[in-house]
MMTF fields as JSON, N, C-alpha, C and O atoms, coordinates in Angstrom:
{
  "mmtfVersion": "1.0.0",
  "mmtfProducer": "UNKNOWN",
  "numBonds": 319,
  "numAtoms": 320,
  "numGroups": 80,
  "numChains": 1,
  "numModels": 1,
  "chainsPerModel": [1],
  "groupsPerChain": [80],
  "chainIdList": ["A"],
  "bondAtomList": [4, 2, 8, 6, 12, 10, 16, 14, 20, 18, 24, 22, 28, 26, 32, 30, 36, 34, 40, 38, 44, 42, 48, 46, 52, 50, 56, 54, 60, 58, 64, 62, 68, 66, 72, 70, 76, 74, 80, 78, 84, 82, 88, 86, 92, 90, 96, 94, 100, 98, 104, 102, 108, 106, 112, 110, 116, 114, 120, 118, 124, 122, 128, 126, 132, 130, 136, 134, 140, 138, 144, 142, 148, 146, 152, 150, 156, 154, 160, 158, 164, 162, 168, 166, 172, 170, 176, 174, 180, 178, 184, 182, 188, 186, 192, 190, 196, 194, 200, 198, 204, 202, 208, 206, 212, 210, 216, 214, 220, 218, 224, 222, 228, 226, 232, 230, 236, 234, 240, 238, 244, 242, 248, 246, 252, 250, 256, 254, 260, 258, 264, 262, 268, 266, 272, 270, 276, 274, 280, 278, 284, 282, 288, 286, 292, 290, 296, 294, 300, 298, 304, 302, 308, 306, 312, 310, 316, 314],
  "bondOrderList": [1, 1, 1, 1, 1, 1, 1, 1, 1, 1, 1, 1, 1, 1, 1, 1, 1, 1, 1, 1, 1, 1, 1, 1, 1, 1, 1, 1, 1, 1, 1, 1, 1, 1, 1, 1, 1, 1, 1, 1, 1, 1, 1, 1, 1, 1, 1, 1, 1, 1, 1, 1, 1, 1, 1, 1, 1, 1, 1, 1, 1, 1, 1, 1, 1, 1, 1, 1, 1, 1, 1, 1, 1, 1, 1, 1, 1, 1, 1],
  "groupList": [{"groupName": "MET", "atomNameList": ["N", "CA", "C", "O"], "elementList": ["N", "C", "C", "O"], "formalChargeList": [0, 0, 0, 0], "bondAtomList": [1, 0, 2, 1, 3, 2], "bondOrderList": [1, 1, 2], "singleLetterCode": "M", "chemCompType": "L-PEPTIDE LINKING"}, {"groupName": "PRO", "atomNameList": ["N", "CA", "C", "O"], "elementList": ["N", "C", "C", "O"], "formalChargeList": [0, 0, 0, 0], "bondAtomList": [1, 0, 2, 1, 3, 2], "bondOrderList": [1, 1, 2], "singleLetterCode": "P", "chemCompType": "L-PEPTIDE LINKING"}, {"groupName": "GLN", "atomNameList": ["N", "CA", "C", "O"], "elementList": ["N", "C", "C", "O"], "formalChargeList": [0, 0, 0, 0], "bondAtomList": [1, 0, 2, 1, 3, 2], "bondOrderList": [1, 1, 2], "singleLetterCode": "Q", "chemCompType": "L-PEPTIDE LINKING"}, {"groupName": "GLY", "atomNameList": ["N", "CA", "C", "O"], "elementList": ["N", "C", "C", "O"], "formalChargeList": [0, 0, 0, 0], "bondAtomList": [1, 0, 2, 1, 3, 2], "bondOrderList": [1, 1, 2], "singleLetterCode": "G", "chemCompType": "PEPTIDE LINKING"}, {"groupName": "VAL", "atomNameList": ["N", "CA", "C", "O"], "elementList": ["N", "C", "C", "O"], "formalChargeList": [0, 0, 0, 0], "bondAtomList": [1, 0, 2, 1, 3, 2], "bondOrderList": [1, 1, 2], "singleLetterCode": "V", "chemCompType": "L-PEPTIDE LINKING"}, {"groupName": "SER", "atomNameList": ["N", "CA", "C", "O"], "elementList": ["N", "C", "C", "O"], "formalChargeList": [0, 0, 0, 0], "bondAtomList": [1, 0, 2, 1, 3, 2], "bondOrderList": [1, 1, 2], "singleLetterCode": "S", "chemCompType": "L-PEPTIDE LINKING"}, {"groupName": "ASP", "atomNameList": ["N", "CA", "C", "O"], "elementList": ["N", "C", "C", "O"], "formalChargeList": [0, 0, 0, 0], "bondAtomList": [1, 0, 2, 1, 3, 2], "bondOrderList": [1, 1, 2], "singleLetterCode": "D", "chemCompType": "L-PEPTIDE LINKING"}, {"groupName": "ASN", "atomNameList": ["N", "CA", "C", "O"], "elementList": ["N", "C", "C", "O"], "formalChargeList": [0, 0, 0, 0], "bondAtomList": [1, 0, 2, 1, 3, 2], "bondOrderList": [1, 1, 2], "singleLetterCode": "N", "chemCompType": "L-PEPTIDE LINKING"}, {"groupName": "ALA", "atomNameList": ["N", "CA", "C", "O"], "elementList": ["N", "C", "C", "O"], "formalChargeList": [0, 0, 0, 0], "bondAtomList": [1, 0, 2, 1, 3, 2], "bondOrderList": [1, 1, 2], "singleLetterCode": "A", "chemCompType": "L-PEPTIDE LINKING"}, {"groupName": "ILE", "atomNameList": ["N", "CA", "C", "O"], "elementList": ["N", "C", "C", "O"], "formalChargeList": [0, 0, 0, 0], "bondAtomList": [1, 0, 2, 1, 3, 2], "bondOrderList": [1, 1, 2], "singleLetterCode": "I", "chemCompType": "L-PEPTIDE LINKING"}, {"groupName": "LYS", "atomNameList": ["N", "CA", "C", "O"], "elementList": ["N", "C", "C", "O"], "formalChargeList": [0, 0, 0, 0], "bondAtomList": [1, 0, 2, 1, 3, 2], "bondOrderList": [1, 1, 2], "singleLetterCode": "K", "chemCompType": "L-PEPTIDE LINKING"}, {"groupName": "LEU", "atomNameList": ["N", "CA", "C", "O"], "elementList": ["N", "C", "C", "O"], "formalChargeList": [0, 0, 0, 0], "bondAtomList": [1, 0, 2, 1, 3, 2], "bondOrderList": [1, 1, 2], "singleLetterCode": "L", "chemCompType": "L-PEPTIDE LINKING"}, {"groupName": "THR", "atomNameList": ["N", "CA", "C", "O"], "elementList": ["N", "C", "C", "O"], "formalChargeList": [0, 0, 0, 0], "bondAtomList": [1, 0, 2, 1, 3, 2], "bondOrderList": [1, 1, 2], "singleLetterCode": "T", "chemCompType": "L-PEPTIDE LINKING"}, {"groupName": "CYS", "atomNameList": ["N", "CA", "C", "O"], "elementList": ["N", "C", "C", "O"], "formalChargeList": [0, 0, 0, 0], "bondAtomList": [1, 0, 2, 1, 3, 2], "bondOrderList": [1, 1, 2], "singleLetterCode": "C", "chemCompType": "L-PEPTIDE LINKING"}, {"groupName": "HIS", "atomNameList": ["N", "CA", "C", "O"], "elementList": ["N", "C", "C", "O"], "formalChargeList": [0, 0, 0, 0], "bondAtomList": [1, 0, 2, 1, 3, 2], "bondOrderList": [1, 1, 2], "singleLetterCode": "H", "chemCompType": "L-PEPTIDE LINKING"}, {"groupName": "GLU", "atomNameList": ["N", "CA", "C", "O"], "elementList": ["N", "C", "C", "O"], "formalChargeList": [0, 0, 0, 0], "bondAtomList": [1, 0, 2, 1, 3, 2], "bondOrderList": [1, 1, 2], "singleLetterCode": "E", "chemCompType": "L-PEPTIDE LINKING"}, {"groupName": "PHE", "atomNameList": ["N", "CA", "C", "O"], "elementList": ["N", "C", "C", "O"], "formalChargeList": [0, 0, 0, 0], "bondAtomList": [1, 0, 2, 1, 3, 2], "bondOrderList": [1, 1, 2], "singleLetterCode": "F", "chemCompType": "L-PEPTIDE LINKING"}, {"groupName": "ARG", "atomNameList": ["N", "CA", "C", "O"], "elementList": ["N", "C", "C", "O"], "formalChargeList": [0, 0, 0, 0], "bondAtomList": [1, 0, 2, 1, 3, 2], "bondOrderList": [1, 1, 2], "singleLetterCode": "R", "chemCompType": "L-PEPTIDE LINKING"}, {"groupName": "TYR", "atomNameList": ["N", "CA", "C", "O"], "elementList": ["N", "C", "C", "O"], "formalChargeList": [0, 0, 0, 0], "bondAtomList": [1, 0, 2, 1, 3, 2], "bondOrderList": [1, 1, 2], "singleLetterCode": "Y", "chemCompType": "L-PEPTIDE LINKING"}],
  "groupTypeList": [0, 1, 2, 1, 3, 4, 5, 6, 7, 3, 8, 9, 9, 9, 5, 10, 11, 12, 13, 1, 8, 13, 3, 14, 8, 15, 6, 4, 15, 0, 11, 15, 7, 8, 13, 4, 5, 16, 14, 12, 13, 12, 14, 13, 10, 12, 17, 9, 2, 8, 10, 1, 3, 15, 13, 13, 4, 16, 13, 5, 18, 3, 6, 16, 1, 13, 1, 5, 8, 2, 11, 3, 8, 10, 5, 13, 13, 8, 7, 15],
  "groupIdList": [1, 2, 3, 4, 5, 6, 7, 8, 9, 10, 11, 12, 13, 14, 15, 16, 17, 18, 19, 20, 21, 22, 23, 24, 25, 26, 27, 28, 29, 30, 31, 32, 33, 34, 35, 36, 37, 38, 39, 40, 41, 42, 43, 44, 45, 46, 47, 48, 49, 50, 51, 52, 53, 54, 55, 56, 57, 58, 59, 60, 61, 62, 63, 64, 65, 66, 67, 68, 69, 70, 71, 72, 73, 74, 75, 76, 77, 78, 79, 80],
  "secStructList": [7, 7, 7, 6, 6, 5, 7, 6, 6, 1, 7, 5, 7, 3, 3, 3, 3, 3, 7, 6, 6, 6, 7, 7, 3, 3, 3, 3, 3, 7, 7, 1, 1, 1, 7, 7, 7, 3, 3, 3, 7, 6, 6, 6, 7, 7, 3, 3, 3, 7, 7, 6, 6, 7, 1, 1, 2, 2, 2, 2, 2, 5, 1, 1, 7, 7, 2, 2, 2, 2, 6, 6, 7, 1, 7, 6, 6, 6, 6, 7],
  "xCoordList": [17.802, 18.371, 17.527, 17.314, 17.04, 16.197, 16.991, 18.211, 16.284, 16.898, 17.235, 16.618, 18.206, 18.496, 17.239, 16.523, 16.982, 15.811, 14.522, 13.449, 14.62, 13.452, 13.742, 14.814, 12.78, 12.973, 12.777, 12.354, 13.084, 12.913, 11.462, 11.204, 10.516, 9.094, 8.532, 7.334, 9.385, 8.97, 8.549, 8.203, 8.57, 8.185, 9.334, 10.499, 8.993, 9.986, 10.334, 9.442, 11.627, 12.028, 12.738, 13.227, 12.794, 13.314, 12.17, 11.569, 11.881, 10.813, 11.362, 12.166, 10.935, 11.339, 10.357, 9.207, 10.814, 9.985, 10.098, 11.199, 8.968, 8.942, 8.444, 7.332, 9.262, 8.928, 7.767, 7.837, 6.696, 5.57, 5.881, 5.163, 6.937, 7.288, 8.107, 7.843, 9.114, 10.013, 10.04, 10.592, 9.443, 9.418, 10.65, 10.724, 11.627, 12.838, 12.468, 11.677, 13.04, 12.783, 14.078, 15.136, 13.984, 15.158, 14.759, 13.663, 15.659, 15.437, 15.737, 16.806, 14.767, 14.904, 14.556, 13.557, 15.394, 15.112, 14.037, 14.112, 13.039, 11.939, 12.245, 12.855, 11.817, 11.911, 10.802, 9.698, 11.093, 10.096, 9.253, 8.214, 9.687, 9.0, 8.675, 8.455, 8.641, 8.353, 7.699, 7.922, 6.895, 6.223, 7.175, 7.87, 7.206, 8.018, 7.046, 6.583, 6.754, 5.757, 6.32, 5.576, 7.645, 8.278, 9.541, 10.199, 9.865, 11.11, 11.53, 10.69, 12.823, 13.336, 13.919, 14.823, 13.404, 13.887, 15.36, 15.742, 16.174, 17.6, 17.899, 18.988, 16.938, 17.153, 16.748, 17.558, 15.493, 14.999, 14.903, 14.605, 15.162, 15.151, 13.751, 13.629, 12.704, 11.345, 11.091, 11.462, 10.464, 10.094, 8.692, 7.714, 8.612, 7.318, 6.743, 7.479, 5.426, 4.78, 3.688, 3.23, 3.286, 2.243, 0.961, 0.636, 0.247, -1.045, -2.04, -1.914, -3.032, -4.052, -4.71, -5.108, -4.813, -5.43, -4.482, -4.877, -3.235, -2.248, -1.228, -0.945, -0.675, 0.145, 1.551, 2.138, 2.113, 3.509, 3.827, 3.01, 5.018, 5.41, 5.547, 5.364, 5.865, 5.999, 4.637, 4.522, 3.62, 2.271, 1.735, 0.896, 2.208, 1.756, 2.533, 1.936, 3.852, 4.685, 5.661, 6.479, 5.589, 6.511, 5.95, 4.736, 6.836, 6.359, 5.966, 5.332, 6.34, 5.863, 5.394, 6.042, 4.277, 3.846, 4.775, 5.625, 4.602, 5.448, 5.303, 4.29, 6.307, 6.243, 4.988, 4.421, 4.542, 3.331, 2.123, 1.332, 1.979, 0.851, 0.973, -0.034, 2.19, 2.383, 1.923, 1.425, 2.096, 1.751, 0.345, -0.018, -0.459, -1.87, -2.295, -3.479, -1.366, -1.758, -2.431, -2.134, -3.32, -3.997, -3.079, -3.246, -2.11, -1.236, 0.071, 0.082, 1.175, 2.46, 2.601, 3.4, 1.829, 1.939, 1.252, 1.744, 0.143, -0.642, -0.265, -0.73, 0.575, 0.936, -0.285, -0.336, -1.265, -2.523, -2.351, -3.294],
  "yCoordList": [-0.722, -1.045, -0.37, 0.841, -1.146, -0.548, 0.368, 0.252, 1.26, 2.138, 1.321, 0.281, 1.767, 1.061, 0.99, 1.98, -0.175, -0.349, -0.627, -0.68, -0.808, -1.083, -2.337, -2.467, -3.261, -4.5, -4.265, -3.186, -5.275, -5.19, -4.926, -4.305, -5.393, -5.195, -3.892, -3.635, -3.069, -1.764, -1.69, -0.613, -2.804, -2.796, -2.279, -2.586, -1.503, -1.04, -2.229, -2.918, -2.475, -3.651, -3.326, -4.23, -2.06, -1.645, -0.964, -0.012, -1.458, -0.871, -0.521, -1.267, 0.606, 0.996, 0.359, 0.787, -0.678, -1.344, -0.596, -0.258, -0.336, 0.331, -0.656, -1.172, -0.915, -1.867, -1.326, -0.201, -2.114, -1.651, -1.628, -0.99, -2.314, -2.361, -1.156, -0.575, -0.777, 0.3, 1.509, 2.551, 1.38, 2.495, 2.628, 3.531, 1.738, 1.775, 1.486, 0.585, 2.247, 2.048, 1.658, 2.226, 0.683, 0.237, -0.133, -0.641, 0.126, -0.254, -1.739, -2.218, -2.461, -3.905, -4.23, -3.747, -5.056, -5.479, -6.556, -7.515, -6.386, -7.336, -8.421, -8.159, -9.638, -10.726, -10.542, -10.119, -10.858, -10.709, -11.954, -11.901, -13.067, -14.322, -15.134, -16.341, -14.492, -15.217, -14.295, -13.084, -14.897, -14.178, -14.05, -15.005, -12.881, -12.669, -12.394, -11.27, -13.443, -13.34, -12.795, -12.268, -12.919, -12.493, -11.702, -11.91, -10.788, -10.021, -9.698, -9.378, -9.779, -9.431, -8.032, -7.755, -7.153, -5.77, -5.78, -6.43, -5.062, -5.021, -4.181, -4.274, -3.365, -2.494, -3.172, -3.276, -3.634, -4.192, -5.716, -6.33, -6.319, -7.778, -8.397, -9.616, -7.58, -8.111, -8.784, -8.26, -9.935, -10.639, -10.171, -10.503, -9.407, -8.893, -9.814, -10.478, -9.841, -10.657, -9.85, -8.831, -10.326, -9.641, -9.538, -10.441, -8.444, -8.269, -9.27, -9.669, -9.678, -10.591, -10.019, -8.855, -10.855, -10.439, -9.805, -9.517, -9.582, -9.027, -10.098, -10.975, -10.024, -11.131, -11.175, -12.254, -10.031, -10.05, -8.829, -7.918, -8.826, -7.715, -6.401, -5.326, -6.484, -5.25, -4.592, -3.367, -5.397, -4.849, -4.317, -3.416, -4.865, -4.436, -3.238, -2.318, -3.243, -2.242, -1.495, -0.715, -1.718, -1.065, 0.201, 0.405, 1.059, 2.254, 1.925, 2.74, 0.729, 0.207, -1.221, -1.964, -1.623, -3.013, -3.92, -3.444, -5.226, -6.185, -6.02, -5.503, -6.457, -6.316, -6.919, -6.331, -8.074, -8.686, -7.777, -7.601, -7.202, -6.295, -5.033, -4.515, -4.539, -3.357, -3.617, -2.718, -4.86, -5.214, -5.756, -6.266, -5.653, -5.979, -7.338, -7.667, -8.151, -9.44, -9.218, -8.244, -10.101, -9.996, -10.383, -9.901, -11.25, -11.742, -12.217, -12.841, -11.928, -12.442, -13.916, -14.637, -14.357, -15.747, -16.717, -17.822, -16.312, -17.214, -17.068, -17.84, -16.08, -15.807, -15.641, -16.162, -14.916, -14.696, -13.604, -13.275],
  "zCoordList": [-19.18, -17.878, -16.795, -16.849, -15.801, -14.773, -13.847, -13.724, -13.213, -12.222, -10.983, -10.753, -10.174, -8.923, -8.054, -7.901, -7.496, -6.646, -7.395, -6.793, -8.723, -9.552, -10.371, -10.961, -10.403, -11.154, -12.646, -13.061, -13.444, -14.894, -15.292, -16.323, -14.48, -14.808, -14.241, -14.359, -13.627, -13.148, -11.695, -11.21, -10.994, -9.581, -8.719, -8.969, -7.717, -6.744, -5.86, -5.366, -5.659, -4.902, -3.582, -2.904, -3.221, -1.916, -1.17, -1.669, 0.018, 0.819, 2.191, 2.749, 2.736, 4.084, 5.052, 5.149, 5.777, 6.769, 8.083, 8.518, 8.714, 10.012, 11.055, 10.949, 12.052, 13.107, 13.933, 14.427, 14.09, 14.897, 16.393, 17.163, 16.806, 18.226, 18.672, 19.725, 17.86, 18.3, 17.37, 17.725, 16.172, 15.234, 14.366, 13.532, 14.547, 13.719, 12.268, 11.993, 11.348, 9.918, 9.229, 9.5, 8.335, 7.595, 6.182, 5.946, 5.243, 3.851, 3.692, 4.073, 3.119, 2.931, 1.482, 0.948, 0.851, -0.511, -0.497, 0.271, -1.353, -1.426, -2.445, -3.482, -2.142, -3.097, -4.12, -3.777, -5.364, -6.419, -6.62, -7.277, -6.065, -6.345, -5.099, -5.193, -3.935, -2.702, -1.684, -1.673, -0.843, 0.235, 1.424, 1.769, 2.047, 3.244, 4.393, 4.585, 5.141, 6.204, 7.504, 8.331, 7.697, 8.94, 8.641, 7.621, 9.555, 9.471, 10.894, 11.735, 11.169, 12.484, 12.437, 11.648, 13.279, 13.348, 13.75, 14.723, 13.001, 13.31, 14.548, 15.115, 14.969, 16.132, 17.44, 18.361, 17.525, 18.792, 18.792, 19.816, 17.623, 17.45, 17.559, 17.687, 17.51, 17.493, 16.155, 15.105, 16.2, 14.965, 14.59, 15.259, 13.524, 13.091, 12.022, 11.292, 11.946, 10.924, 10.249, 10.766, 9.091, 8.325, 9.15, 9.922, 8.982, 9.648, 9.066, 7.908, 9.867, 9.349, 8.089, 8.052, 7.073, 5.825, 4.829, 3.699, 5.225, 4.302, 3.966, 4.782, 2.758, 2.26, 2.833, 2.916, 3.235, 3.674, 4.539, 4.669, 5.124, 5.995, 5.225, 5.796, 3.944, 3.16, 2.94, 2.986, 2.705, 2.543, 3.877, 3.892, 4.981, 6.3, 6.844, 7.402, 6.687, 7.368, 6.461, 6.949, 5.171, 4.262, 3.653, 3.637, 3.149, 2.455, 1.02, 0.35, 0.539, -0.743, -0.507, 0.229, -1.119, -1.002, -1.807, -2.561, -1.638, -2.352, -3.868, -4.339, -4.631, -6.085, -6.706, -7.628, -6.225, -6.781, -6.602, -7.529, -5.414, -5.158, -6.015, -6.498, -6.207, -7.055, -8.48, -9.158, -8.931, -10.301, -10.443, -11.503, -9.383, -9.482, -8.977, -9.048, -8.465, -7.903, -6.554, -5.862, -6.187, -4.889, -3.747, -2.627, -4.017, -2.978, -3.574, -4.636, -2.901, -3.364, -2.994, -3.591, -2.013, -1.555, -2.513, -2.743, -3.057, -3.917, -5.386, -6.224, -5.707, -7.096, -7.977, -9.091, -7.473, -8.216, -9.228, -9.947]
}
């Protein structure tokens, strides 16, 4: 049985996203099978998006990258 916040394959699935506009940080559950290109900050309502060249908002602004990146894929979007 995996630990809370960890998937069956060992990837961490909770990442603390930090809004680049206001600095607010919040824990967000990551999808294991989909790219998350946008997220709306719950504090300032800014819609943040992944930085150019990065696959998702978690890889850009999270304290942990997306599960696919943690497991060695180049991108969560391309399922490489």
